[in-house]
All heavy atoms as TSV, in Angstrom:
chain	resi	resn	atom	element	x	y	z
A	1	MET	N	N	-63.702	104.641	64.641
A	1	MET	CA	C	-62.956	105.792	64.980
A	1	MET	C	C	-63.573	107.016	64.395
A	1	MET	O	O	-64.151	107.070	63.331
A	1	MET	CB	C	-61.572	105.656	64.311
A	1	MET	CG	C	-60.608	106.919	64.625
A	1	MET	SD	S	-58.951	106.655	63.986
A	1	MET	CE	C	-58.341	105.410	65.119
A	2	SER	N	N	-63.625	108.173	65.134
A	2	SER	CA	C	-64.271	109.322	64.837
A	2	SER	C	C	-63.270	110.429	64.863
A	2	SER	O	O	-62.438	110.571	65.620
A	2	SER	CB	C	-65.498	109.626	65.837
A	2	SER	OG	O	-65.990	110.862	65.451
A	3	ASP	N	N	-63.480	111.470	63.934
A	3	ASP	CA	C	-62.706	112.610	63.896
A	3	ASP	C	C	-63.490	113.756	64.600
A	3	ASP	O	O	-63.151	115.038	64.539
A	3	ASP	CB	C	-62.363	113.074	62.495
A	3	ASP	CG	C	-63.540	113.349	61.740
A	3	ASP	OD1	O	-64.669	112.957	62.027
A	3	ASP	OD2	O	-63.238	113.873	60.508
A	4	ILE	N	N	-64.516	113.527	65.237
A	4	ILE	CA	C	-65.383	114.469	65.943
A	4	ILE	C	C	-64.936	114.501	67.427
A	4	ILE	O	O	-65.060	113.395	68.190
A	4	ILE	CB	C	-66.886	114.202	65.821
A	4	ILE	CG1	C	-67.291	113.943	64.333
A	4	ILE	CG2	C	-67.635	115.213	66.568
A	4	ILE	CD1	C	-67.267	115.151	63.531
A	5	ILE	N	N	-64.669	115.727	67.929
A	5	ILE	CA	C	-64.170	115.856	69.403
A	5	ILE	C	C	-65.293	115.392	70.325
A	5	ILE	O	O	-66.408	115.868	70.091
A	5	ILE	CB	C	-63.839	117.283	69.586
A	5	ILE	CG1	C	-62.602	117.713	68.814
A	5	ILE	CG2	C	-63.613	117.637	71.248
A	5	ILE	CD1	C	-62.182	119.136	68.817
A	6	ASP	N	N	-65.002	114.666	71.223
A	6	ASP	CA	C	-65.918	114.014	72.344
A	6	ASP	C	C	-66.974	113.014	71.755
A	6	ASP	O	O	-67.878	112.640	72.425
A	6	ASP	CB	C	-66.655	115.227	73.081
A	6	ASP	CG	C	-65.811	116.068	73.759
A	6	ASP	OD1	O	-64.726	115.531	74.393
A	6	ASP	OD2	O	-66.042	117.286	73.990
A	7	ASP	N	N	-66.801	112.738	70.461
A	7	ASP	CA	C	-67.592	111.665	69.727
A	7	ASP	C	C	-69.169	111.849	70.037
A	7	ASP	O	O	-69.819	110.855	70.482
A	7	ASP	CB	C	-67.186	110.319	70.316
A	7	ASP	CG	C	-65.853	110.033	69.847
A	7	ASP	OD1	O	-65.479	110.394	68.851
A	7	ASP	OD2	O	-65.084	109.260	70.570
A	8	PRO	N	N	-69.775	113.013	69.809
A	8	PRO	CA	C	-71.234	113.105	69.952
A	8	PRO	C	C	-71.837	112.158	68.786
A	8	PRO	O	O	-71.632	112.331	67.650
A	8	PRO	CB	C	-71.569	114.558	69.621
A	8	PRO	CG	C	-70.357	115.030	68.890
A	8	PRO	CD	C	-69.239	114.269	69.313
A	9	ILE	N	N	-72.720	111.219	69.152
A	9	ILE	CA	C	-73.152	110.223	68.288
A	9	ILE	C	C	-73.955	110.844	67.073
A	9	ILE	O	O	-73.929	110.294	66.011
A	9	ILE	CB	C	-74.023	109.251	69.035
A	9	ILE	CG1	C	-73.107	108.425	70.003
A	9	ILE	CG2	C	-74.727	108.220	68.127
A	9	ILE	CD1	C	-73.899	107.572	71.001
A	10	ASP	N	N	-74.716	111.847	67.443
A	10	ASP	CA	C	-75.547	112.433	66.281
A	10	ASP	C	C	-74.563	113.231	65.292
A	10	ASP	O	O	-75.080	113.461	64.120
A	10	ASP	CB	C	-76.536	113.404	66.789
A	10	ASP	CG	C	-75.935	114.591	67.642
A	10	ASP	OD1	O	-74.786	114.503	68.091
A	10	ASP	OD2	O	-76.625	115.615	67.607
A	11	MET	N	N	-73.258	113.432	65.451
A	11	MET	CA	C	-72.547	114.032	64.527
A	11	MET	C	C	-71.596	113.017	63.693
A	11	MET	O	O	-71.064	113.342	62.611
A	11	MET	CB	C	-71.580	115.057	65.187
A	11	MET	CG	C	-72.309	116.159	65.866
A	11	MET	SD	S	-73.189	117.268	64.709
A	11	MET	CE	C	-71.986	117.985	63.867
A	12	ILE	N	N	-71.404	111.920	64.292
A	12	ILE	CA	C	-70.481	110.868	63.624
A	12	ILE	C	C	-71.249	110.388	62.444
A	12	ILE	O	O	-72.347	109.898	62.434
A	12	ILE	CB	C	-70.258	109.652	64.591
A	12	ILE	CG1	C	-69.342	110.247	65.881
A	12	ILE	CG2	C	-69.487	108.572	63.830
A	12	ILE	CD1	C	-69.222	109.209	66.964
A	13	ALA	N	N	-70.479	110.466	61.260
A	13	ALA	CA	C	-71.158	110.065	59.968
A	13	ALA	C	C	-72.400	110.855	59.701
A	13	ALA	O	O	-73.343	110.205	59.124
A	13	ALA	CB	C	-71.246	108.717	59.779
A	14	SER	N	N	-72.618	112.002	60.191
A	14	SER	CA	C	-73.927	112.764	60.069
A	14	SER	C	C	-75.077	112.078	60.955
A	14	SER	O	O	-76.239	112.509	60.677
A	14	SER	CB	C	-74.272	112.951	58.514
A	14	SER	OG	O	-73.282	113.571	57.972
A	15	GLY	N	N	-74.734	111.085	61.692
A	15	GLY	CA	C	-75.790	110.625	62.635
A	15	GLY	C	C	-77.064	110.054	61.837
A	15	GLY	O	O	-78.186	110.329	62.293
A	16	PRO	N	N	-76.980	109.288	60.736
A	16	PRO	CA	C	-78.051	108.813	60.153
A	16	PRO	C	C	-79.084	108.020	60.843
A	16	PRO	O	O	-80.243	107.832	60.389
A	16	PRO	CB	C	-77.556	108.074	58.790
A	16	PRO	CG	C	-76.313	107.473	59.407
A	16	PRO	CD	C	-75.700	108.570	60.269
A	17	THR	N	N	-78.686	107.341	61.982
A	17	THR	CA	C	-79.594	106.504	62.731
A	17	THR	C	C	-79.861	107.019	64.071
A	17	THR	O	O	-80.338	106.394	64.957
A	17	THR	CB	C	-78.910	105.142	62.904
A	17	THR	OG1	O	-77.744	105.223	63.565
A	17	THR	CG2	C	-78.789	104.442	61.511
A	18	ILE	N	N	-79.624	108.404	64.259
A	18	ILE	CA	C	-79.782	109.029	65.478
A	18	ILE	C	C	-81.058	110.029	65.465
A	18	ILE	O	O	-81.222	110.532	64.384
A	18	ILE	CB	C	-78.441	109.783	65.976
A	18	ILE	CG1	C	-77.363	108.934	65.989
A	18	ILE	CG2	C	-78.682	110.547	67.313
A	18	ILE	CD1	C	-77.469	107.700	66.976
A	19	ILE	N	N	-81.690	110.204	66.561
A	19	ILE	CA	C	-82.794	111.032	66.670
A	19	ILE	C	C	-82.442	112.443	66.291
A	19	ILE	O	O	-81.406	113.016	66.760
A	19	ILE	CB	C	-83.617	110.960	67.989
A	19	ILE	CG1	C	-84.139	109.640	68.258
A	19	ILE	CG2	C	-84.660	112.012	68.066
A	19	ILE	CD1	C	-84.628	109.361	69.554
A	20	ASP	N	N	-83.243	113.019	65.452
A	20	ASP	CA	C	-82.989	114.386	65.050
A	20	ASP	C	C	-83.387	115.462	66.148
A	20	ASP	O	O	-84.609	115.469	66.479
A	20	ASP	CB	C	-83.698	114.909	63.632
A	20	ASP	CG	C	-83.414	116.281	63.266
A	20	ASP	OD1	O	-82.719	117.026	63.935
A	20	ASP	OD2	O	-84.187	116.543	62.339
A	21	LYS	N	N	-82.620	116.154	66.783
A	21	LYS	CA	C	-82.884	116.982	67.954
A	21	LYS	C	C	-83.308	118.401	67.425
A	21	LYS	O	O	-83.539	119.297	68.282
A	21	LYS	CB	C	-81.772	116.967	69.011
A	21	LYS	CG	C	-81.702	115.597	69.693
A	21	LYS	CD	C	-80.531	115.705	70.651
A	21	LYS	CE	C	-80.311	114.256	71.182
A	21	LYS	NZ	N	-79.063	114.252	72.100
A	22	SER	N	N	-83.080	118.646	66.152
A	22	SER	CA	C	-83.134	120.098	65.695
A	22	SER	C	C	-84.772	120.331	65.672
A	22	SER	O	O	-85.588	119.316	65.685
A	22	SER	CB	C	-82.556	120.210	64.484
A	22	SER	OG	O	-83.154	119.430	63.381
A	23	ASN	N	N	-85.135	121.579	65.450
A	23	ASN	CA	C	-86.545	121.934	65.259
A	23	ASN	C	C	-86.632	123.168	64.381
A	23	ASN	O	O	-85.635	123.723	63.841
A	23	ASN	CB	C	-87.083	122.336	66.650
A	23	ASN	CG	C	-86.397	123.396	67.401
A	23	ASN	OD1	O	-86.156	124.405	66.783
A	23	ASN	ND2	N	-86.225	123.142	68.763
A	24	TYR	N	N	-87.747	123.558	64.172
A	24	TYR	CA	C	-88.251	124.669	63.182
A	24	TYR	C	C	-87.483	125.978	63.614
A	24	TYR	O	O	-86.898	126.580	62.826
A	24	TYR	CB	C	-89.692	124.923	63.231
A	24	TYR	CG	C	-90.144	126.073	62.479
A	24	TYR	CD1	C	-89.923	126.124	61.045
A	24	TYR	CD2	C	-90.679	127.228	63.107
A	24	TYR	CE1	C	-90.337	127.385	60.358
A	24	TYR	CE2	C	-91.049	128.325	62.456
A	24	TYR	CZ	C	-90.863	128.342	61.055
A	24	TYR	OH	O	-91.303	129.535	60.440
A	25	GLU	N	N	-87.409	126.186	64.964
A	25	GLU	CA	C	-86.819	127.389	65.446
A	25	GLU	C	C	-85.285	127.503	65.099
A	25	GLU	O	O	-84.741	128.475	64.748
A	25	GLU	CB	C	-87.049	127.616	66.924
A	25	GLU	CG	C	-88.364	128.013	67.204
A	25	GLU	CD	C	-89.233	126.792	67.294
A	25	GLU	OE1	O	-88.884	125.656	67.480
A	25	GLU	OE2	O	-90.530	127.023	67.301
A	26	ASP	N	N	-84.696	126.308	65.276
A	26	ASP	CA	C	-83.181	126.193	64.976
A	26	ASP	C	C	-82.978	126.487	63.374
A	26	ASP	O	O	-82.012	127.311	63.019
A	26	ASP	CB	C	-82.591	124.716	65.080
A	26	ASP	CG	C	-82.739	124.371	66.587
A	26	ASP	OD1	O	-82.657	125.205	67.418
A	26	ASP	OD2	O	-82.874	123.232	67.036
A	27	ALA	N	N	-83.794	125.933	62.562
A	27	ALA	CA	C	-83.663	126.180	61.060
A	27	ALA	C	C	-83.934	127.622	60.897
A	27	ALA	O	O	-83.289	128.161	60.008
A	27	ALA	CB	C	-84.631	125.260	60.303
A	28	LEU	N	N	-85.005	128.265	61.341
A	28	LEU	CA	C	-85.300	129.637	61.220
A	28	LEU	C	C	-84.209	130.474	61.592
A	28	LEU	O	O	-83.946	131.551	61.007
A	28	LEU	CB	C	-86.611	130.058	61.894
A	28	LEU	CG	C	-87.287	131.112	61.344
A	28	LEU	CD1	C	-87.614	130.949	59.847
A	28	LEU	CD2	C	-88.735	131.339	62.056
A	29	LYS	N	N	-83.506	130.141	62.700
A	29	LYS	CA	C	-82.376	130.952	63.150
A	29	LYS	C	C	-81.293	131.073	62.046
A	29	LYS	O	O	-80.717	132.130	61.809
A	29	LYS	CB	C	-81.754	130.397	64.388
A	29	LYS	CG	C	-82.571	130.776	65.751
A	29	LYS	CD	C	-81.944	130.082	66.945
A	29	LYS	CE	C	-82.943	130.257	68.055
A	29	LYS	NZ	N	-82.244	129.550	69.192
A	30	ILE	N	N	-81.002	129.861	61.400
A	30	ILE	CA	C	-80.003	129.832	60.389
A	30	ILE	C	C	-80.541	130.643	59.140
A	30	ILE	O	O	-79.665	131.395	58.547
A	30	ILE	CB	C	-79.708	128.514	59.866
A	30	ILE	CG1	C	-79.027	127.731	61.103
A	30	ILE	CG2	C	-78.882	128.356	58.669
A	30	ILE	CD1	C	-78.986	126.218	60.860
A	31	VAL	N	N	-81.741	130.526	58.778
A	31	VAL	CA	C	-82.359	131.358	57.632
A	31	VAL	C	C	-82.139	132.768	57.988
A	31	VAL	O	O	-81.728	133.598	57.094
A	31	VAL	CB	C	-83.924	131.033	57.489
A	31	VAL	CG1	C	-84.469	131.995	56.504
A	31	VAL	CG2	C	-83.951	129.561	57.013
A	32	ASN	N	N	-82.538	133.340	59.165
A	32	ASN	CA	C	-82.323	134.684	59.505
A	32	ASN	C	C	-80.957	135.108	59.592
A	32	ASN	O	O	-80.580	136.223	59.153
A	32	ASN	CB	C	-83.127	135.020	60.918
A	32	ASN	CG	C	-84.520	134.786	60.638
A	32	ASN	OD1	O	-85.187	134.934	59.505
A	32	ASN	ND2	N	-85.282	134.432	61.715
A	33	LYS	N	N	-80.023	134.230	60.170
A	33	LYS	CA	C	-78.688	134.663	60.370
A	33	LYS	C	C	-78.071	134.919	59.039
A	33	LYS	O	O	-77.255	135.953	58.808
A	33	LYS	CB	C	-77.901	133.521	61.084
A	33	LYS	CG	C	-76.461	133.848	61.203
A	33	LYS	CD	C	-75.778	132.716	61.938
A	33	LYS	CE	C	-74.305	132.888	62.095
A	33	LYS	NZ	N	-73.540	131.930	62.753
A	34	TYR	N	N	-78.335	134.171	57.945
A	34	TYR	CA	C	-77.655	134.268	56.808
A	34	TYR	C	C	-78.534	135.050	55.766
A	34	TYR	O	O	-78.248	135.042	54.460
A	34	TYR	CB	C	-77.278	132.906	56.135
A	34	TYR	CG	C	-76.168	132.354	56.946
A	34	TYR	CD1	C	-76.452	131.319	57.937
A	34	TYR	CD2	C	-74.732	132.719	56.987
A	34	TYR	CE1	C	-75.367	130.869	58.740
A	34	TYR	CE2	C	-73.904	132.235	57.649
A	34	TYR	CZ	C	-74.227	131.228	58.593
A	34	TYR	OH	O	-73.147	130.697	59.452
A	35	LYS	N	N	-79.635	135.572	56.243
A	35	LYS	CA	C	-80.480	136.396	55.355
A	35	LYS	C	C	-81.013	135.631	54.102
A	35	LYS	O	O	-80.826	136.103	53.032
A	35	LYS	CB	C	-79.986	137.668	55.012
A	35	LYS	CG	C	-79.770	138.588	56.302
A	35	LYS	CD	C	-79.035	139.925	55.903
A	35	LYS	CE	C	-78.903	140.913	57.023
A	35	LYS	NZ	N	-78.005	140.580	58.047
A	36	LEU	N	N	-81.316	134.267	54.262
A	36	LEU	CA	C	-81.620	133.475	53.167
A	36	LEU	C	C	-83.159	133.768	52.729
A	36	LEU	O	O	-84.027	134.148	53.591
A	36	LEU	CB	C	-81.627	132.029	53.666
A	36	LEU	CG	C	-80.242	131.476	54.062
A	36	LEU	CD1	C	-80.315	129.991	54.532
A	36	LEU	CD2	C	-79.245	131.659	52.967
A	37	VAL	N	N	-83.380	133.740	51.518
A	37	VAL	CA	C	-84.713	134.104	50.950
A	37	VAL	C	C	-85.261	132.571	50.581
A	37	VAL	O	O	-84.760	131.944	49.548
A	37	VAL	CB	C	-84.595	134.903	49.810
A	37	VAL	CG1	C	-86.036	135.085	49.189
A	37	VAL	CG2	C	-84.075	136.333	50.164
A	38	LEU	N	N	-86.243	132.235	51.120
A	38	LEU	CA	C	-86.879	130.904	50.981
A	38	LEU	C	C	-88.296	131.004	50.341
A	38	LEU	O	O	-89.031	131.961	50.746
A	38	LEU	CB	C	-86.928	129.960	52.214
A	38	LEU	CG	C	-85.641	129.725	52.822
A	38	LEU	CD1	C	-85.748	128.841	54.073
A	38	LEU	CD2	C	-84.581	128.974	51.833
A	39	SER	N	N	-88.678	130.093	49.602
A	39	SER	CA	C	-89.989	130.096	49.081
A	39	SER	C	C	-90.981	129.675	50.157
A	39	SER	O	O	-90.602	129.193	51.292
A	39	SER	CB	C	-90.205	129.100	48.024
A	39	SER	OG	O	-90.062	127.865	48.420
A	40	ASP	N	N	-92.280	130.062	50.012
A	40	ASP	CA	C	-93.319	129.716	50.950
A	40	ASP	C	C	-93.287	128.089	51.222
A	40	ASP	O	O	-93.406	127.633	52.281
A	40	ASP	CB	C	-94.699	130.218	50.661
A	40	ASP	CG	C	-94.734	131.712	50.719
A	40	ASP	OD1	O	-93.981	132.332	51.432
A	40	ASP	OD2	O	-95.701	132.200	50.045
A	41	LYS	N	N	-93.158	127.431	50.027
A	41	LYS	CA	C	-93.050	125.939	50.169
A	41	LYS	C	C	-91.969	125.476	50.968
A	41	LYS	O	O	-91.981	124.534	51.822
A	41	LYS	CB	C	-92.996	125.423	48.776
A	41	LYS	CG	C	-93.088	123.818	48.684
A	41	LYS	CD	C	-94.386	123.645	48.237
A	41	LYS	CE	C	-94.446	122.073	47.981
A	41	LYS	NZ	N	-95.750	121.455	47.983
A	42	ALA	N	N	-90.687	125.982	50.884
A	42	ALA	CA	C	-89.542	125.692	51.567
A	42	ALA	C	C	-89.814	125.974	53.107
A	42	ALA	O	O	-89.410	125.196	53.892
A	42	ALA	CB	C	-88.304	126.458	51.041
A	43	LEU	N	N	-90.320	127.234	53.394
A	43	LEU	CA	C	-90.656	127.499	54.729
A	43	LEU	C	C	-91.674	126.430	55.378
A	43	LEU	O	O	-91.496	126.046	56.566
A	43	LEU	CB	C	-91.184	128.933	54.931
A	43	LEU	CG	C	-90.066	129.891	54.738
A	43	LEU	CD1	C	-90.821	131.419	54.564
A	43	LEU	CD2	C	-89.064	130.067	55.778
A	44	GLU	N	N	-92.632	126.109	54.565
A	44	GLU	CA	C	-93.527	125.083	55.082
A	44	GLU	C	C	-92.886	123.750	55.399
A	44	GLU	O	O	-93.262	123.222	56.364
A	44	GLU	CB	C	-94.575	124.910	53.888
A	44	GLU	CG	C	-95.684	123.957	54.227
A	44	GLU	CD	C	-96.709	123.833	52.983
A	44	GLU	OE1	O	-97.014	124.960	52.448
A	44	GLU	OE2	O	-97.121	122.792	52.768
A	45	HIS	N	N	-91.955	123.374	54.587
A	45	HIS	CA	C	-91.264	122.099	54.850
A	45	HIS	C	C	-90.434	122.242	56.204
A	45	HIS	O	O	-90.178	121.102	56.761
A	45	HIS	CB	C	-90.437	121.807	53.715
A	45	HIS	CG	C	-91.048	121.040	52.567
A	45	HIS	ND1	N	-91.532	119.800	52.663
A	45	HIS	CD2	C	-91.640	121.589	51.377
A	45	HIS	CE1	C	-92.250	119.460	51.553
A	45	HIS	NE2	N	-92.289	120.581	50.762
A	46	LEU	N	N	-89.781	123.392	56.415
A	46	LEU	CA	C	-89.137	123.484	57.598
A	46	LEU	C	C	-89.941	123.291	58.783
A	46	LEU	O	O	-89.377	122.931	59.831
A	46	LEU	CB	C	-88.559	125.039	57.675
A	46	LEU	CG	C	-87.303	125.233	56.774
A	46	LEU	CD1	C	-86.893	126.784	57.111
A	46	LEU	CD2	C	-86.153	124.286	57.099
A	47	LYS	N	N	-91.227	123.562	58.830
A	47	LYS	CA	C	-91.984	123.353	59.791
A	47	LYS	C	C	-92.418	122.039	60.235
A	47	LYS	O	O	-93.069	121.673	61.204
A	47	LYS	CB	C	-93.337	124.209	59.681
A	47	LYS	CG	C	-92.991	125.799	59.784
A	47	LYS	CD	C	-94.323	126.561	59.472
A	47	LYS	CE	C	-93.997	128.141	59.541
A	47	LYS	NZ	N	-95.340	128.909	59.264
A	48	MET	N	N	-92.163	121.051	59.156
A	48	MET	CA	C	-92.673	119.706	59.306
A	48	MET	C	C	-91.703	119.012	60.335
A	48	MET	O	O	-90.534	119.258	60.412
A	48	MET	CB	C	-92.485	118.976	58.005
A	48	MET	CG	C	-93.375	119.478	56.877
A	48	MET	SD	S	-93.153	118.816	55.316
A	48	MET	CE	C	-93.751	117.118	55.569
A	49	LEU	N	N	-92.372	118.306	61.120
A	49	LEU	CA	C	-91.731	117.599	62.336
A	49	LEU	C	C	-90.957	116.366	61.639
A	49	LEU	O	O	-91.336	115.773	60.772
A	49	LEU	CB	C	-92.585	117.055	63.446
A	49	LEU	CG	C	-93.307	117.964	64.096
A	49	LEU	CD1	C	-94.345	117.429	65.089
A	49	LEU	CD2	C	-92.252	118.939	64.995
A	50	THR	N	N	-89.749	116.154	62.208
A	50	THR	CA	C	-88.839	114.957	61.781
A	50	THR	C	C	-89.093	113.867	62.838
A	50	THR	O	O	-89.749	114.115	63.768
A	50	THR	CB	C	-87.300	115.402	61.818
A	50	THR	OG1	O	-86.992	115.879	63.027
A	50	THR	CG2	C	-87.084	116.405	60.699
A	51	VAL	N	N	-88.675	112.760	62.539
A	51	VAL	CA	C	-88.841	111.542	63.416
A	51	VAL	C	C	-88.149	111.746	64.702
A	51	VAL	O	O	-86.886	112.127	64.722
A	51	VAL	CB	C	-88.327	110.387	62.751
A	51	VAL	CG1	C	-88.252	109.118	63.674
A	51	VAL	CG2	C	-89.009	109.905	61.429
A	52	LYS	N	N	-88.637	111.650	65.795
A	52	LYS	CA	C	-88.145	111.841	67.062
A	52	LYS	C	C	-87.883	110.608	67.788
A	52	LYS	O	O	-87.239	110.567	68.927
A	52	LYS	CB	C	-89.004	112.834	67.932
A	52	LYS	CG	C	-89.120	114.154	67.315
A	52	LYS	CD	C	-87.836	114.951	67.114
A	52	LYS	CE	C	-88.076	116.288	66.422
A	52	LYS	NZ	N	-86.846	116.957	65.927
A	53	ILE	N	N	-88.494	109.513	67.338
A	53	ILE	CA	C	-88.164	108.112	68.023
A	53	ILE	C	C	-87.861	107.227	67.018
A	53	ILE	O	O	-88.409	106.898	65.921
A	53	ILE	CB	C	-89.584	107.722	68.651
A	53	ILE	CG1	C	-90.047	108.641	69.874
A	53	ILE	CG2	C	-89.515	106.289	69.321
A	53	ILE	CD1	C	-91.449	108.425	70.337
A	54	LEU	N	N	-86.644	106.468	67.353
A	54	LEU	CA	C	-86.319	105.440	66.322
A	54	LEU	C	C	-86.079	104.055	67.217
A	54	LEU	O	O	-85.130	103.753	67.914
A	54	LEU	CB	C	-84.932	105.698	65.837
A	54	LEU	CG	C	-84.716	106.919	65.038
A	54	LEU	CD1	C	-83.476	107.369	64.591
A	54	LEU	CD2	C	-85.593	106.782	63.794
A	55	ASN	N	N	-87.243	103.296	67.135
A	55	ASN	CA	C	-87.172	101.986	67.971
A	55	ASN	C	C	-86.330	100.917	67.273
A	55	ASN	O	O	-86.136	99.873	67.902
A	55	ASN	CB	C	-88.651	101.542	68.018
A	55	ASN	CG	C	-89.469	102.495	68.983
A	55	ASN	OD1	O	-89.022	103.093	69.746
A	55	ASN	ND2	N	-90.723	102.689	68.608
A	56	ASN	N	N	-85.915	101.123	66.033
A	56	ASN	CA	C	-85.223	100.023	65.360
A	56	ASN	C	C	-83.759	100.372	65.161
A	56	ASN	O	O	-83.095	99.868	64.196
A	56	ASN	CB	C	-85.767	99.765	63.995
A	56	ASN	CG	C	-85.837	100.894	63.095
A	56	ASN	OD1	O	-85.570	102.052	63.599
A	56	ASN	ND2	N	-86.081	100.829	61.826
A	57	SER	N	N	-83.266	101.280	66.013
A	57	SER	CA	C	-81.781	101.588	65.925
A	57	SER	C	C	-81.076	101.342	67.260
A	57	SER	O	O	-81.540	101.607	68.372
A	57	SER	CB	C	-81.871	103.181	65.619
A	57	SER	OG	O	-80.379	103.533	65.544
A	58	LYS	N	N	-79.845	100.850	67.056
A	58	LYS	CA	C	-78.959	100.752	68.260
A	58	LYS	C	C	-77.547	101.189	68.004
A	58	LYS	O	O	-77.151	100.934	66.968
A	58	LYS	CB	C	-79.002	99.160	68.638
A	58	LYS	CG	C	-78.141	98.929	69.874
A	58	LYS	CD	C	-77.798	97.518	69.932
A	58	LYS	CE	C	-78.663	96.738	70.872
A	58	LYS	NZ	N	-78.263	95.256	71.062
A	59	VAL	N	N	-76.970	102.060	68.811
A	59	VAL	CA	C	-75.741	102.572	68.628
A	59	VAL	C	C	-74.741	101.928	69.540
A	59	VAL	O	O	-74.982	101.883	70.913
A	59	VAL	CB	C	-75.639	104.035	68.741
A	59	VAL	CG1	C	-74.221	104.594	68.671
A	59	VAL	CG2	C	-76.521	104.653	67.689
A	60	ILE	N	N	-73.682	101.351	69.115
A	60	ILE	CA	C	-72.546	100.774	70.098
A	60	ILE	C	C	-71.326	101.427	69.727
A	60	ILE	O	O	-70.817	101.418	68.566
A	60	ILE	CB	C	-72.552	99.307	69.857
A	60	ILE	CG1	C	-73.864	98.581	70.120
A	60	ILE	CG2	C	-71.319	98.660	70.746
A	60	ILE	CD1	C	-73.871	97.166	69.713
A	61	LEU	N	N	-70.698	102.165	70.748
A	61	LEU	CA	C	-69.363	102.733	70.570
A	61	LEU	C	C	-68.434	101.750	71.308
A	61	LEU	O	O	-68.551	101.374	72.281
A	61	LEU	CB	C	-69.287	104.001	71.099
A	61	LEU	CG	C	-70.130	105.105	70.430
A	61	LEU	CD1	C	-70.003	106.457	71.360
A	61	LEU	CD2	C	-69.743	105.384	69.082
A	62	GLY	N	N	-67.370	101.533	70.506
A	62	GLY	CA	C	-66.299	100.566	71.099
A	62	GLY	C	C	-64.971	101.097	71.050
A	62	GLY	O	O	-64.585	102.005	70.584
C-alpha cells in the first residue's frame, strides 16, 4: 500500500531499487532556486553519474 498518488514506483519508499532518473542539471536547478552555497567538492559530487541500469532488481505491484 502506498500513500503516493498514482503510485510512481520511484517515489514509493524513496525508490531504493529504482533507476535514478535525476541528473546534474536537476540538482543544479535546486541549488540555484534556493541560492545554496556549496563547496567545490560538493558541486563536483553533483556532477557524478548515478547508476542508470539495475539488472538485479524487480518491482512487483500487487
